[in-house]
C-alpha positions as CSV (number, residue, x, y, z in Angstrom):
1,M,0.0,0.0,0.0
2,Y,2.8,2.4,0.7
3,N,5.7,3.4,-1.6
4,S,9.2,4.3,-0.4
5,K,9.3,7.8,-2.0
6,N,7.7,11.1,-1.3
7,D,5.2,10.9,-4.2
8,N,1.6,9.9,-3.8
9,V,0.0,6.7,-4.9
10,K,-3.7,5.9,-5.0
11,S,-5.0,4.0,-2.0
12,T,-7.8,1.4,-1.9
13,S,-10.1,3.9,-0.3
14,G,-9.7,6.4,-3.2
15,N,-7.4,8.9,-1.4
16,F,-3.7,9.1,-1.3
17,A,-1.1,7.0,0.5
18,S,2.5,8.1,0.7
19,T,5.7,7.7,2.5
20,Y,7.9,10.6,3.6
21,S,11.6,9.9,3.7
22,Y,13.6,12.1,6.1
23,N,17.1,12.5,4.7
24,K,18.8,13.4,8.0
25,Q,19.5,11.3,11.0
26,F,16.4,11.2,13.3
27,K,17.5,11.7,16.9
28,L,15.4,9.9,19.5
29,E,14.7,11.2,23.0
30,N,17.2,8.7,24.4
31,G,20.0,10.2,22.2
32,K,20.1,7.3,19.7
33,K,19.6,8.0,16.0
34,I,17.8,6.3,13.1
35,R,19.0,6.7,9.6
36,N,16.6,6.9,6.6
37,L,13.5,7.4,8.7
38,Q,10.3,6.8,6.8
39,V,6.8,7.8,7.8
40,A,3.9,6.3,6.0
41,Y,0.8,8.5,5.8
42,Q,-2.5,9.1,4.1
43,T,-4.4,12.2,3.2
44,Y,-8.0,12.9,2.3
45,G,-9.4,16.1,0.7
46,K,-7.4,19.2,-0.2
47,L,-5.6,21.8,1.8
48,N,-7.5,25.1,1.3
49,A,-5.9,28.4,0.3
50,N,-5.8,29.6,3.9
51,K,-4.3,26.3,5.1
52,D,-6.8,26.3,8.0
53,N,-8.8,23.1,7.3
54,V,-6.4,20.5,8.6
55,I,-7.7,17.6,10.7
56,W,-4.8,15.5,12.0
57,V,-5.5,12.0,13.4
58,C,-3.2,10.2,15.8
59,H,-3.8,6.5,15.7
60,A,-3.8,3.8,18.4
61,L,-1.6,0.8,19.1
62,T,-2.0,-1.5,16.0
63,A,-3.9,0.8,13.6
64,N,-2.7,2.2,10.3
65,A,-2.9,5.5,8.4
66,D,-6.2,4.6,6.7
67,V,-8.5,6.3,9.2
68,F,-11.5,5.9,6.9
69,E,-11.0,2.2,7.4
70,W,-10.7,1.9,11.2
71,W,-12.7,5.0,12.3
72,E,-15.6,4.7,9.8
73,G,-18.6,6.6,11.0
74,L,-16.6,9.5,12.5
75,F,-14.4,9.8,9.4
76,G,-15.7,9.2,5.8
77,E,-17.4,10.8,2.8
78,N,-20.6,11.7,4.7
79,A,-19.2,11.8,8.2
80,L,-18.4,14.6,10.6
81,F,-14.9,14.6,9.3
82,N,-15.1,14.4,5.6
83,P,-12.8,15.2,2.6
84,E,-15.2,17.8,1.2
85,E,-14.7,20.2,4.0
86,H,-11.4,19.1,5.5
87,Y,-7.8,18.1,4.7
88,I,-7.4,15.0,6.8
89,V,-4.0,13.6,7.6
90,C,-3.3,10.3,9.4
91,A,0.3,9.1,9.7
92,N,1.6,5.7,10.7
93,V,3.6,5.8,13.9
94,L,7.3,5.1,14.2
95,G,7.8,1.4,15.0
96,S,4.5,0.3,13.4
97,H,4.0,-2.5,10.9
98,Y,2.3,-0.4,8.3
99,G,5.0,1.4,6.3
100,S,6.9,3.5,8.8
101,T,10.4,2.6,10.0
102,N,10.0,-0.4,12.3
103,P,11.9,-3.4,13.7
104,L,11.4,-5.3,10.4
105,S,12.9,-2.5,8.4
106,T,16.4,-2.8,7.0
107,N,19.2,-1.4,9.2
108,P,21.3,0.6,6.7
109,I,24.4,-0.2,8.7
110,T,24.1,-4.0,8.7
111,G,21.9,-4.4,5.6
112,L,19.7,-6.7,7.7
113,P,16.4,-6.2,9.6
114,Y,16.7,-4.6,13.0
115,Y,14.5,-7.0,15.0
116,L,15.6,-6.6,18.6
117,S,18.4,-4.2,17.8
118,F,15.9,-1.5,17.0
119,P,16.3,1.5,19.3
120,Q,13.7,2.0,22.0
121,F,11.5,5.0,21.4
122,T,8.9,7.0,23.3
123,I,5.6,8.7,22.6
124,R,7.5,12.0,22.2
125,D,9.5,10.3,19.4
126,L,6.3,9.4,17.6
127,V,5.2,13.0,17.8
128,S,8.6,14.3,16.7
129,A,8.4,12.2,13.5
130,H,5.0,13.4,12.7
131,Q,6.0,17.0,13.3
132,L,8.7,16.5,10.6
133,L,6.0,15.2,8.3
134,A,3.7,18.2,9.0
135,S,6.6,20.5,8.1
136,H,7.2,18.5,4.9
137,L,3.5,18.9,4.0
138,G,3.6,22.6,4.5
139,I,1.3,22.4,7.5
140,D,2.0,25.1,10.1
141,Y,-1.4,25.1,11.7
142,I,-3.7,22.3,12.7
143,K,-7.4,23.1,12.9
144,L,-8.2,20.0,15.0
145,L,-5.9,17.3,16.4
146,I,-7.6,14.1,17.6
147,G,-6.6,10.8,19.0
148,G,-7.8,8.0,21.3
149,S,-5.8,5.7,23.6
150,L,-2.1,5.8,22.4
151,G,-3.3,8.2,19.8
152,G,-4.5,10.5,22.5
153,Q,-1.1,10.2,24.3
154,Q,0.5,11.5,21.1
155,A,-2.1,14.3,20.7
156,V,-1.6,15.6,24.3
157,E,2.2,15.6,23.9
158,W,2.0,17.4,20.5
159,S,-0.3,20.1,22.0
160,I,2.2,20.7,24.8
161,S,5.3,20.8,22.6
162,E,3.7,23.1,19.9
163,P,0.8,24.8,21.6
164,N,0.5,27.6,19.1
165,K,0.0,25.2,16.2
166,I,-3.1,23.5,17.5
167,E,-6.5,25.3,17.5
168,N,-8.7,22.5,18.7
169,L,-7.8,19.3,20.6
170,I,-9.9,16.1,21.1
171,L,-8.6,13.6,23.6
172,I,-10.5,10.3,23.9
173,A,-9.9,7.5,26.4
174,T,-6.4,8.5,27.1
175,N,-4.2,10.0,29.9
176,A,-1.4,12.4,30.9
177,A,0.8,9.5,32.1
178,H,0.5,5.8,31.6
179,S,-0.7,4.2,34.8
180,P,0.9,1.4,36.8
181,W,-2.2,-0.6,35.9
182,G,-1.7,0.0,32.2
183,I,2.0,-0.8,32.4
184,A,1.3,-4.0,34.1
185,F,-1.1,-5.1,31.3
186,N,1.6,-4.2,28.8
187,E,4.3,-6.1,30.7
188,S,2.0,-9.2,30.9
189,Q,1.7,-9.1,27.1
190,R,5.4,-8.7,26.6
191,L,6.0,-11.6,29.0
192,A,3.7,-13.7,26.7
193,I,5.7,-12.6,23.6
194,T,9.1,-13.3,25.1
195,T,8.0,-16.7,26.3
196,D,7.8,-17.7,22.6
197,R,11.4,-18.7,21.8
198,T,11.0,-17.8,18.1
199,F,10.9,-14.1,19.2
200,Y,14.7,-14.3,19.5
201,A,15.1,-16.1,16.1
202,N,15.3,-12.9,14.1
203,Q,12.6,-13.9,11.6
204,P,9.6,-11.8,10.4
205,N,7.0,-14.1,12.1
206,G,9.1,-14.5,15.2
207,G,7.1,-14.5,18.4
208,S,3.7,-14.9,16.6
209,K,2.4,-17.5,19.1
210,G,3.4,-15.2,22.0
211,L,1.7,-12.3,20.2
212,K,-1.5,-14.3,19.9
213,T,-1.5,-14.8,23.7
214,A,-0.7,-11.1,24.2
215,R,-3.7,-10.1,22.1
216,S,-5.9,-12.3,24.3
217,I,-4.6,-10.5,27.4
218,A,-5.1,-7.1,25.8
219,L,-8.7,-7.9,24.9
220,L,-9.6,-8.3,28.5
221,S,-8.5,-4.7,29.1
222,Y,-10.3,-3.4,26.0
223,R,-13.7,-4.9,26.6
224,T,-15.9,-5.5,29.6
225,Y,-17.8,-8.2,31.6
226,S,-21.0,-7.0,30.0
227,A,-19.6,-7.1,26.5
228,Y,-18.6,-10.7,26.8
229,G,-21.9,-11.5,28.5
230,S,-23.9,-10.1,25.6
231,T,-21.8,-11.4,22.7
232,Q,-20.2,-14.6,23.9
233,V,-22.9,-16.1,26.0
234,E,-23.8,-19.8,25.3
235,S,-27.2,-20.8,24.0
236,V,-27.2,-24.1,25.8
237,N,-26.4,-25.2,29.4
238,D,-24.8,-28.5,28.9
239,K,-21.4,-27.4,27.4
240,T,-18.2,-28.4,29.2
241,D,-15.7,-27.2,26.6
242,N,-15.4,-25.3,23.3
243,F,-17.0,-22.2,24.6
244,R,-17.7,-19.2,22.4
245,S,-15.5,-16.9,24.4
246,S,-12.6,-19.3,24.0
247,S,-13.1,-19.3,20.3
248,Y,-13.4,-15.6,20.3
249,Q,-10.0,-15.1,22.0
250,N,-8.4,-17.5,19.6
251,Y,-10.0,-15.8,16.6
252,Q,-8.9,-12.3,17.7
253,G,-5.3,-13.6,18.3
254,E,-5.1,-15.2,14.9
255,K,-6.5,-12.1,13.3
256,L,-3.8,-9.9,14.8
257,I,-0.8,-12.2,14.0
258,N,-2.0,-12.3,10.3
259,R,-1.6,-8.5,10.1
260,F,1.0,-7.4,12.6
261,N,4.4,-8.5,13.9
262,A,5.5,-9.2,17.5
263,Y,8.5,-6.9,17.4
264,S,6.5,-3.8,16.5
265,Y,3.9,-4.7,19.2
266,Y,6.7,-5.2,21.8
267,Y,8.3,-1.8,21.1
268,L,5.0,0.1,20.8
269,T,3.8,-1.2,24.2
270,K,7.2,0.1,25.6
271,A,6.5,3.5,24.0
272,M,3.0,3.6,25.6
273,D,4.6,2.8,29.0
274,S,7.0,5.8,28.5
275,H,4.1,8.3,28.3
276,N,4.4,10.9,31.0
277,V,3.9,14.6,30.1
278,G,5.7,15.6,33.3
279,R,9.0,14.0,32.3
280,N,11.8,16.6,32.2
281,R,9.1,19.3,33.0
282,K,8.2,20.8,36.3
283,S,5.2,18.5,36.8
284,I,2.3,16.8,35.0
285,A,-0.1,19.5,36.0
286,D,2.3,22.3,34.9
287,A,2.9,20.6,31.5
288,L,-0.9,20.4,30.9
289,K,-1.2,24.1,31.6
290,L,1.0,24.7,28.5
291,I,-1.9,23.6,26.2
292,T,-3.7,26.5,24.7
293,A,-6.0,24.7,22.3
294,N,-9.8,24.6,22.8
295,T,-9.9,21.1,24.3
296,L,-12.6,18.4,24.6
297,V,-11.7,15.4,26.7
298,I,-13.9,12.3,26.3
299,G,-13.9,9.3,28.6
300,I,-15.7,5.9,28.5
301,E,-17.6,5.3,31.8
302,N,-16.6,1.6,32.1
303,D,-13.2,1.8,30.5
304,V,-11.0,-0.7,32.4
305,L,-7.7,0.3,30.8
306,F,-8.0,4.1,30.8
307,P,-10.5,4.7,33.7
308,L,-12.7,7.9,33.7
309,S,-10.6,9.4,36.5
310,E,-7.7,9.8,34.0
311,Q,-9.8,11.9,31.5
312,K,-11.2,13.9,34.4
313,Y,-7.7,14.8,35.4
314,L,-6.8,16.0,31.9
315,A,-10.0,18.1,31.8
316,D,-9.3,19.6,35.2
317,H,-5.7,20.6,34.4
318,I,-6.1,21.8,30.8
319,L,-7.2,25.4,30.8
320,G,-10.9,25.8,29.7
321,A,-11.2,22.1,28.7
322,E,-14.6,20.5,28.4
323,F,-15.3,17.0,29.6
324,S,-17.8,14.4,28.4
325,A,-18.4,10.8,29.5
326,L,-19.9,8.2,27.2
327,H,-21.3,4.9,28.2
328,S,-20.4,1.9,26.1
329,D,-20.8,-1.8,26.8
330,Y,-17.6,-2.2,24.9
331,G,-15.4,-0.4,27.4
332,H,-12.2,1.1,26.1
333,D,-13.0,-0.1,22.5
334,G,-16.0,2.2,22.7
335,F,-13.8,5.0,21.4
336,L,-13.7,3.1,18.0
337,I,-17.2,1.7,18.1
338,E,-19.5,4.4,19.4
339,T,-19.1,6.7,16.4
340,D,-22.6,8.1,16.5
341,A,-22.2,9.3,20.1
342,L,-18.8,10.7,19.3
343,T,-20.1,12.5,16.3
344,N,-22.8,14.1,18.4
345,V,-20.4,15.2,21.3
346,I,-17.6,16.3,19.0
347,G,-20.0,18.0,16.6
348,N,-21.5,20.1,19.4
349,F,-18.1,21.0,20.7
350,I,-16.9,22.2,17.3
351,K,-20.1,24.4,17.0
352,E,-19.5,25.9,20.4
353,S,-15.8,26.5,19.6
354,R,-16.8,28.4,16.4
355,N,-19.3,30.5,18.4
356,K,-16.7,31.4,21.0
357,K,-14.3,32.4,18.2
358,I,-16.9,34.7,16.7
359,I,-17.7,36.3,20.0
360,K,-14.0,36.7,20.7
361,L,-13.5,38.4,17.3
362,Q,-16.5,40.7,17.9
363,H,-15.1,41.8,21.3
364,T,-11.7,42.4,19.7
365,A,-13.3,44.6,17.1
């Protein structure tokens, strides 16, 4: 789907998929450097003459740059965020399987894939790579920056590091610092991956059995008791084996290993663990005060992985931020599934932000 140059190619969804190649060494937060950095991305619509219609999407853990594919309903031809009105950009994160430089990429020094020699990176490194892409695309101003989960972690970091470039900010099911609870879930998944001896074999499908188990663990944090109770309940009472929920866990694990690799997953969970906006700043609270964007923070009431208290903290410490709580039987995954509710809440927020801007301009005049 992605080429290795800076020219556009037609994607399956009718828009444009590209890969940006950075011709300098990309320095990571830990001081290590990556040569020949590539960032895969996709755009929808056109940048207007004023360059003020940019919607930038930060994706979650195993997603790709095709936001029309994985966030259908919120993004699409007839959705709230559509290519007729907006210039929509979604870039694949550093380390991911879908076109950006990752552990399976060729190390220019050795001529072989990196695998476990790939340098460790942080959420801030993901943001830095996308800031380079924004500069390459001639984008100096983002009308609205949006992300959920790991995507929200990127969005909050970007809004702190370049506050004057972000007008509106939507943070969904995310946090200011990854919690001990979240880190424990990620470590449990990495333990599953590293228990698979093939993970150390330096082969593209290394660790796939471990990744399947990791996905099963992750699902328990993404969904809820009620979600499994409504979708995986048995229709008979005499079963003693081969339960629907067992099949579901296996199916979801197989589905992931057929589209993702264990090395990218391992490193990206490490990046999620690194998330803390207070690192090398005065404090988490002080860092959040640096955000100047009109901000809406959305939480899912029964989110096990990113509990509502984390979104309330963001809203309480970002100046003027609005907060909204949604109910979803799907828990954390509700940020991807409840697109009608998100469309309503975000649409109202955008209208209110426009009205505030008009009032502000009138007062200035």
